C-alpha positions in Angstrom: 46.3 -100.8 -115.3 49.1 -101.4 -117.7 51.7 -104.1 -117.5 54.2 -101.4 -117.0 52.4 -100.7 -113.5 52.7 -104.4 -112.6 56.2 -104.8 -113.6 57.2 -101.6 -111.5 55.3 -103.1 -108.7 57.0 -106.3 -108.8 60.3 -104.7 -109.2 59.8 -102.4 -106.3 58.5 -105.4 -104.0 61.6 -107.2 -105.0 63.9 -104.6 -104.0 62.3 -104.4 -100.7 62.3 -108.1 -100.3 66.1 -108.1 -101.2 66.7 -105.5 -98.6 64.6 -107.5 -95.9 66.3 -110.9 -96.7 70.0 -109.3 -96.8 69.4 -108.1 -93.2 68.0 -111.4 -92.2 71.2 -113.1 -93.9 73.5 -111.0 -92.0 72.0 -111.8 -88.7 72.0 -115.5 -89.6 75.6 -115.3 -90.3 76.4 -113.6 -87.2 74.3 -115.9 -85.2 75.8 -119.2 -86.7 79.4 -117.6 -86.3 78.6 -116.9 -82.4 77.2 -120.3 -82.0 80.2 -122.1 -83.6 82.6 -120.1 -81.8 80.9 -121.0 -78.5 80.8 -124.7 -79.3 84.5 -124.6 -80.1 85.4 -122.6 -77.1 82.9 -124.3 -74.6 82.2 -127.9 -75.9 78.9 -129.2 -74.1 79.0 -132.2 -72.0 79.4 -135.5 -73.7 75.9 -136.7 -74.8 74.3 -133.4 -74.9 72.4 -132.4 -78.0 74.7 -130.4 -80.2 74.6 -129.2 -83.9 77.4 -127.9 -86.1 76.2 -126.0 -89.3 77.2 -128.3 -92.1 79.4 -130.4 -90.0 79.8 -134.2 -89.8 76.4 -136.1 -90.2 74.5 -136.1 -87.0 74.4 -139.4 -85.1 71.1 -139.0 -83.6 67.4 -138.4 -84.7 65.7 -136.3 -85.9 68.5 -134.3 -86.9 70.0 -137.2 -89.1 66.9 -137.2 -91.2 67.3 -133.6 -92.4 70.0 -134.7 -94.9 69.4 -132.4 -97.9 70.5 -129.0 -96.5 73.5 -130.2 -94.8 74.8 -132.3 -97.7 74.3 -129.4 -100.1 76.1 -127.2 -97.7 79.2 -129.2 -97.5 79.2 -129.8 -101.3 78.9 -126.1 -101.9 81.9 -125.5 -99.6 83.9 -128.0 -101.3 83.0 -127.1 -105.2 83.4 -123.2 -104.1 86.4 -124.0 -101.7 84.5 -121.8 -99.0 86.0 -122.8 -95.5 83.5 -120.8 -93.4 80.2 -122.7 -93.4 78.4 -119.6 -91.8 78.8 -117.8 -95.0 77.1 -120.8 -97.2 74.4 -121.0 -94.6 73.5 -117.3 -94.7 73.5 -117.4 -98.6 71.1 -120.4 -98.5 68.8 -118.7 -96.3 69.0 -115.6 -98.3 68.2 -117.4 -101.4 65.2 -119.5 -100.0 64.0 -116.7 -98.0 63.9 -114.4 -100.9 62.2 -117.0 -103.2 59.6 -117.9 -100.4 58.7 -114.3 -99.8 58.4 -113.2 -103.4 56.1 -116.3 -103.9 54.0 -115.2 -100.8 53.7 -111.8 -102.2 52.3 -113.1 -105.4 49.7 -115.1 -103.6 48.6 -112.0 -101.6 48.1 -109.8 -104.8 47.6 -112.2 -107.9 43.9 -112.7 -107.2 43.2 -108.8 -107.4 42.3 -107.5 -110.9 45.0 -105.8 -112.6 43.0 -102.5 -113.3 43.7 -98.9 -112.5 40.9 -99.0 -109.9 42.7 -101.7 -107.9 46.0 -99.9 -107.7 45.3 -98.4 -104.3 44.0 -101.9 -102.7 47.0 -103.6 -104.1 49.2 -101.0 -102.6 47.4 -101.6 -99.1 47.8 -105.3 -99.5 51.4 -105.0 -100.2 52.0 -102.7 -97.3 50.4 -105.0 -94.8 52.2 -108.0 -96.3 55.6 -106.4 -95.8 54.7 -105.3 -92.5 53.5 -108.6 -91.4 56.5 -110.4 -92.9 58.5 -108.6 -90.0 56.8 -111.0 -87.4 58.2 -114.3 -88.6 61.5 -112.9 -89.5 62.1 -111.9 -86.0 62.1 -115.8 -85.1 64.5 -117.2 -87.6 67.7 -116.1 -85.9 67.2 -117.6 -82.3 67.8 -121.5 -82.3 68.1 -121.1 -86.1 68.4 -124.1 -88.3 69.2 -124.4 -92.0 66.0 -126.0 -92.9 63.5 -123.3 -91.6 63.3 -121.0 -94.7 63.7 -124.0 -97.2 60.4 -125.3 -95.4 58.8 -121.8 -96.1 59.7 -122.1 -99.6 58.1 -125.3 -99.9 54.9 -124.2 -98.7 55.1 -121.1 -100.9 55.9 -123.1 -104.0 53.2 -125.6 -103.5 50.3 -123.0 -102.8 51.5 -121.0 -105.7 51.4 -124.1 -107.8 47.7 -124.9 -106.8 46.6 -121.5 -107.9 47.9 -122.4 -111.4 46.6 -126.2 -111.6 43.5 -124.9 -113.8 46.1 -123.4 -116.3 48.4 -126.5 -116.6 48.4 -129.9 -115.0 52.3 -129.6 -115.3 52.2 -127.8 -112.0 51.6 -131.1 -110.4 55.1 -132.1 -111.3 56.3 -129.2 -109.4 54.2 -129.8 -106.3 55.4 -133.4 -106.3 59.1 -132.4 -107.0 59.1 -129.9 -104.1 57.6 -132.7 -102.0 60.5 -135.1 -102.7 63.0 -132.4 -101.7 61.2 -131.3 -98.7 60.9 -134.6 -97.4 64.7 -134.9 -97.2 64.6 -131.5 -95.5 61.8 -131.5 -92.9 59.1 -134.2 -93.0 56.6 -132.6 -90.8 55.6 -129.8 -93.2 54.6 -131.6 -96.3 52.8 -134.2 -94.0 50.7 -131.4 -92.7 50.3 -129.5 -96.0 49.3 -132.7 -98.0 46.8 -133.9 -95.2 45.4 -130.5 -95.4 44.8 -130.3 -99.2 43.3 -133.9 -99.2 41.1 -133.1 -96.1 39.6 -129.9 -97.5 39.0 -131.6 -100.9 36.4 -134.1 -99.1 34.0 -131.1 -98.7 32.1 -129.5 -101.5 33.0 -125.8 -102.0 36.1 -125.6 -99.8 38.8 -125.8 -102.5 36.8 -126.3 -105.8 38.2 -123.1 -107.5 41.8 -124.7 -107.5 40.5 -127.8 -109.5 38.3 -130.9 -109.1 37.9 -132.3 -105.7 39.3 -135.6 -107.0 42.3 -134.2 -108.5 43.2 -132.2 -105.2 42.4 -135.2 -103.0 44.8 -137.6 -105.2 47.4 -134.7 -105.0 47.3 -134.2 -101.4 47.3 -137.8 -100.8 50.5 -138.2 -103.0 52.1 -135.4 -100.8 51.6 -137.6 -97.9 52.7 -140.8 -99.4 55.7 -139.4 -100.7 56.7 -137.8 -97.5 55.8 -141.0 -95.4 57.9 -143.0 -97.8 61.1 -140.8 -97.6 60.7 -141.1 -94.0 60.3 -144.6 -93.8 63.4 -144.9 -96.0 65.4 -142.8 -93.8 64.4 -144.5 -90.7 64.2 -148.1 -91.7 66.9 -148.3 -94.5 69.3 -145.2 -94.4 69.7 -144.9 -90.8 68.2 -147.9 -89.1 70.3 -147.9 -86.0 70.0 -144.1 -84.9 68.0 -143.2 -82.0 66.9 -139.9 -80.3 69.3 -137.7 -78.1 69.2 -139.9 -74.5 68.7 -136.4 -72.8 65.6 -135.3 -74.6 62.1 -137.1 -74.5 60.1 -137.6 -77.6 57.0 -136.5 -76.2 57.1 -133.0 -74.9 53.4 -131.9 -74.7 53.4 -132.1 -70.5 56.7 -130.1 -70.6 55.5 -127.5 -73.2 52.1 -126.9 -71.5 53.9 -126.5 -67.9 56.5 -124.0 -69.4 55.2 -120.3 -69.1 58.3 -119.2 -70.8 57.9 -121.3 -74.0 54.1 -120.7 -74.1 54.8 -116.9 -74.0 57.1 -117.0 -76.8 54.3 -118.9 -78.9 51.6 -116.4 -77.7 53.9 -113.5 -78.8 54.8 -115.0 -82.2 51.1 -115.6 -83.2 49.4 -112.6 -81.5 49.4 -110.4 -84.6 47.7 -113.3 -86.4 45.2 -113.9 -83.7 44.3 -110.3 -83.9 43.5 -110.6 -87.5 41.7 -113.9 -87.0 39.4 -112.2 -84.6 38.6 -109.5 -87.2 37.8 -112.0 -89.6 35.4 -113.8 -87.5 33.8 -110.7 -86.4 33.1 -109.7 -89.9 32.6 -113.4 -91.2 35.1 -112.8 -94.0 35.0 -115.3 -96.9 38.1 -117.1 -97.3 39.5 -118.3 -100.6 40.7 -121.9 -101.2 44.4 -120.9 -100.7 43.5 -119.1 -97.5 41.5 -122.1 -96.1 44.6 -124.3 -96.8 47.0 -122.0 -94.9 44.6 -121.5 -91.9 43.8 -125.2 -91.6 47.4 -126.4 -91.9 48.7 -123.7 -89.4 46.0 -125.0 -86.8 46.8 -128.7 -87.7 50.6 -128.1 -87.1 49.9 -127.1 -83.6 49.2 -130.6 -82.8 52.7 -132.1 -83.7 54.4 -128.6 -82.7 53.2 -128.8 -79.1 53.5 -132.8 -78.6 56.8 -133.5 -80.4 58.6 -130.1 -80.4 60.0 -127.6 -78.0 57.4 -124.7 -78.6 59.9 -122.2 -77.2 61.7 -122.7 -80.6 59.3 -120.7 -82.7 61.6 -121.2 -85.7 59.6 -124.6 -85.8 56.4 -122.6 -86.9 58.0 -119.9 -88.7 56.9 -121.4 -92.3 53.2 -121.3 -91.3 53.6 -117.7 -89.9 55.0 -116.8 -93.3 51.9 -118.2 -95.1 49.8 -116.4 -92.5 51.1 -113.2 -93.7 49.4 -113.8 -96.9 46.0 -114.2 -95.3 46.5 -111.2 -93.1 47.6 -109.0 -96.3 44.5 -110.1 -98.4 41.9 -109.4 -95.5 43.3 -106.9 -93.1 42.8 -103.8 -95.1 39.3 -104.7 -96.3 38.0 -105.9 -93.1 39.5 -103.3 -90.9 38.4 -100.5 -93.2 34.9 -101.8 -92.8 35.2 -102.3 -89.0 36.5 -98.9 -88.4 34.3 -97.3 -91.0 31.1 -98.8 -89.1 32.1 -97.3 -85.8 
């Protein structure tokens, strides 16, 4: 397989991803515009949770801790003299979404040999990846927040960097730098990712293909340490006097487990990936190191998601759904062919 084929493949996939992300960005703009118009025309009762895109800094947690994207949004509006924050929000989501999707695509196919014999397999993997990508995209708009797609980009960048640790230790700088940025964007995601990398490195043969277990344990622990340190700074130094909205409980596990509507949203969102997981279990597919990190992190995140979040807001889980598209794309063509061929 020539380098010309790979360039054409990446160009074609990039064009397709641009089209997908343009549609998403248009819907993001329309969604924020409608929300802002509704809040202006019908202000919620005093004390109710509200969020204006790139408006004044929030006065309650946890919104106040997610400082990076709103700050960049206000700065961009000021520098470019843009009066409509919904346009800036759409642009941010387009850029971060496109970069995240491209890195996830590379994670899905880069393990395949670049030979003519693998061209058909690469095409199947890409087709499944692009198809599965539609599932998390569908959950971005409702209850949208500007930190959702940057969080997906963080996961994609960290996973992509881990696959290149054996080539250069400079990728460690990328991982740690992305962690600092993400910690000021949404602290729950790096906490889970870092803990997953450190945990898997404790067991021989789990992630050895990425590097030494000692290196991966140290890197995962550093991700957690940076994340916790930033959260402590925000909570005890930068915003020491802020509290959650009075009308919202911190622990929501009971409410989540008793809400059929919210549980049905989660079930529908993860159903395609559950079907793939079923096939993987039946065929006992052997997962690679990146796949193990994605699967375990996605499972571990369900704990804080159900305990501290509103499970009906699937956008909280969207960054991990994007990562699961990689696992689905890598294994569904092979496993389904074997399964259907044997029956």
